[in-house]
C-alpha positions as CSV (number, residue, x, y, z in Angstrom):
1,M,16.5,-0.4,-6.8
2,T,19.7,0.1,-4.8
3,T,22.6,2.4,-5.6
4,P,26.1,1.1,-5.4
5,N,27.3,0.6,-1.8
6,E,23.7,0.9,-0.7
7,L,22.1,-2.0,1.2
8,R,18.5,-2.9,0.5
9,L,16.4,-4.1,3.5
10,L,14.8,-7.3,2.2
11,P,11.1,-8.0,2.8
12,W,11.9,-11.0,5.0
13,S,13.9,-11.7,8.1
14,G,16.7,-14.2,8.8
15,S,17.2,-16.4,11.8
16,G,16.3,-14.9,15.1
17,D,14.1,-12.3,13.1
18,K,17.3,-10.5,12.2
19,P,17.0,-8.2,9.1
20,C,18.4,-9.3,5.8
21,Y,20.1,-7.0,3.3
22,L,21.0,-7.1,-0.3
23,S,24.0,-5.3,-1.8
24,T,23.6,-4.9,-5.5
25,D,23.6,-2.1,-8.1
26,D,21.4,-4.3,-10.5
27,P,17.7,-3.7,-9.9
28,D,16.9,-6.5,-12.5
29,G,19.0,-9.0,-10.7
30,Y,17.4,-12.2,-9.4
31,M,17.4,-11.2,-5.7
32,S,16.1,-7.7,-6.5
33,R,13.3,-9.1,-8.6
34,L,12.4,-11.7,-5.9
35,A,12.3,-9.0,-3.2
36,D,10.0,-6.8,-5.4
37,S,7.7,-9.8,-6.0
38,I,7.5,-10.7,-2.4
39,E,6.8,-7.0,-1.5
40,E,3.9,-7.0,-4.0
41,I,2.5,-10.2,-2.4
42,Q,2.8,-8.7,1.1
43,L,1.1,-5.4,0.0
44,G,-1.7,-7.4,-1.5
45,T,-2.1,-9.5,1.6
46,A,-2.2,-6.4,3.7
47,R,-4.9,-4.9,1.3
48,A,-7.1,-8.1,1.6
49,L,-6.7,-8.1,5.4
50,L,-7.7,-4.5,5.6
51,E,-10.9,-5.3,3.7
52,E,-11.6,-8.3,5.9
53,A,-11.0,-6.2,9.1
54,S,-13.5,-3.6,7.8
55,E,-16.1,-6.3,7.2
56,A,-15.4,-8.0,10.6
57,L,-15.9,-4.6,12.5
58,D,-19.3,-4.5,11.0
59,D,-20.2,-8.1,11.8
60,Q,-21.9,-8.1,15.3
61,N,-21.7,-12.0,15.2
62,A,-17.9,-12.1,14.9
63,S,-16.5,-14.3,17.7
64,L,-13.6,-13.3,20.0
65,D,-11.6,-16.2,18.5
66,E,-12.2,-14.9,14.9
67,M,-11.2,-11.4,16.0
68,R,-8.0,-12.5,17.7
69,C,-7.0,-14.5,14.6
70,L,-7.6,-11.5,12.4
71,V,-5.6,-9.3,14.7
72,K,-2.7,-11.7,14.7
73,E,-2.8,-11.7,10.8
74,L,-3.0,-7.9,10.7
75,T,-0.1,-7.7,13.1
76,G,2.0,-9.8,10.7
77,A,0.9,-7.8,7.7
78,L,1.6,-4.5,9.5
79,R,5.1,-5.8,10.4
80,D,5.7,-6.6,6.7
81,I,4.5,-3.2,5.5
82,F,6.6,-1.4,8.1
83,R,9.7,-3.3,6.8
84,I,8.8,-2.3,3.2
85,A,8.3,1.3,4.2
86,T,11.6,1.3,6.1
87,S,13.4,-0.2,3.1
88,R,11.9,2.3,0.6
89,G,12.5,5.2,2.9
90,H,16.2,4.3,3.1
91,L,16.4,4.0,-0.6
92,L,14.7,7.3,-1.1
93,A,17.1,9.0,1.3
94,A,20.1,7.3,-0.5
95,S,19.0,8.5,-3.9
96,D,18.0,12.1,-3.0
97,P,20.8,14.4,-4.1
98,R,19.8,16.9,-1.5
99,E,20.8,14.4,1.3
100,S,24.4,14.0,-0.1
101,A,24.8,17.8,-0.3
102,Y,24.8,18.3,3.4
């Protein structure tokens, strides 16, 4: 997924919540495939939480504690999705020939 000399933002963070990057030109390498797999899991989790949130909004009997727990889970999923979008946006910009022409 990355071009030579392009760093890929990985879908997890390091100690102190610092970003982790991968430098490779092999999209089929172990770390690239692992990152792709984790991104797919994160996207699936976000999709499931979105459905759960939609149902919870319609449930008049949902407790405040249940809603707080759901918001906490949604916040984590949104953080993951934002990291994926940021990573893919950087990769798109790096691979866009129009970007290098300027």
